[in-house]
C-alpha positions, 0 to 999 in steps of 0.5 A: 335709310332714307331719315330726314335726319339725313336729307338736305334740308330743305331752304323753306325760310329763304324766301325771308331772307331775300327781304333784306336784300332789299336794300341796295347793295345787300348781296346775301343772307344765311340763317344758320346755327350756333354750331354752323350748319346752314337752316336757310339762304337768300337766292342770290348765293349757291348752296354750297358757298352758303353752307361755308360761309355758315360755319365760318360765321360760326366760328365768327361768333363765337369768337365774337363773344369770347372777347366779351371781356374786353368790353368791360370788367362786366362780361355783358352779352354778345350781341353782332358783329360788324366786320369791314371789307375794302369791298364791303361789310359782313353783318351777324346778329343773333336771331334767337337761342341758338341761331344767326343772322349774317348777311354780306354788303357793297360799301357804299351800303346804306348799314343802319338800314340793312340793319334794321331790316335784320332786326325787322325780321328776327323779329318777324320770324320768331320762333323760327329762327330758334334752333330748339334743344335736339331730342331722341325719336319722336316715339320716346318721348311720346312713350315716357309722356304715357306710361304712368308710375307703378305703383309703389313708385318713388315716383309722386304726382307734380306739388302743387307750388310753397307759399309763403305762409306754408313756409311760417307753419313749417317754422 
C-alpha cells in the first residue's frame, strides 16, 4: 500500500530553519511535533539524527512542562527550555499548538541572537508550525458534511445565539 501516511514526510520547511543558523555558532535546527515526530530539519543534520533528536526533545519538553509548579504556586504555561552543555546549548521553544522548534549551538554563540531568530521564525511560519488535530479520511468528513439530517430526525438546524434581552423574556 502506497499511502502518504506510511511514507516518510518531506523536509519542505527545512530551508526556512536554515535562517536561524545564520547566527555564528548556531549548528542545527529541528521542527518537531509534541509527540516527537520530526516535521523538518536544517541542512546540516541528517534525517536519522534529526528523528532521534526530535523524539528526545519532545520528552524534554514534556518534563519541562511538568515542572511548572516549581516556578510558583500558580501553574504557568511552558515557553522555552535551555540546556547548557560543556560544548554549547540546546534551545527549545513553543512554535504553535503541538509544535516545537529546537536549535543547537556552540558555547560562544550569542544566545540572545539565537532566541530572537527563533521567535522571528516562529512568527513568520505561523500556521505552518502548528500541528492540526488528526482527522479521519477526507471522504468520511466530506460525506458527513454533505448529508442533511433525515426528516423527523432529532437533529435541527443551528440556532442563532441567545441575546440577553431574549433571556429576560424567558423569566
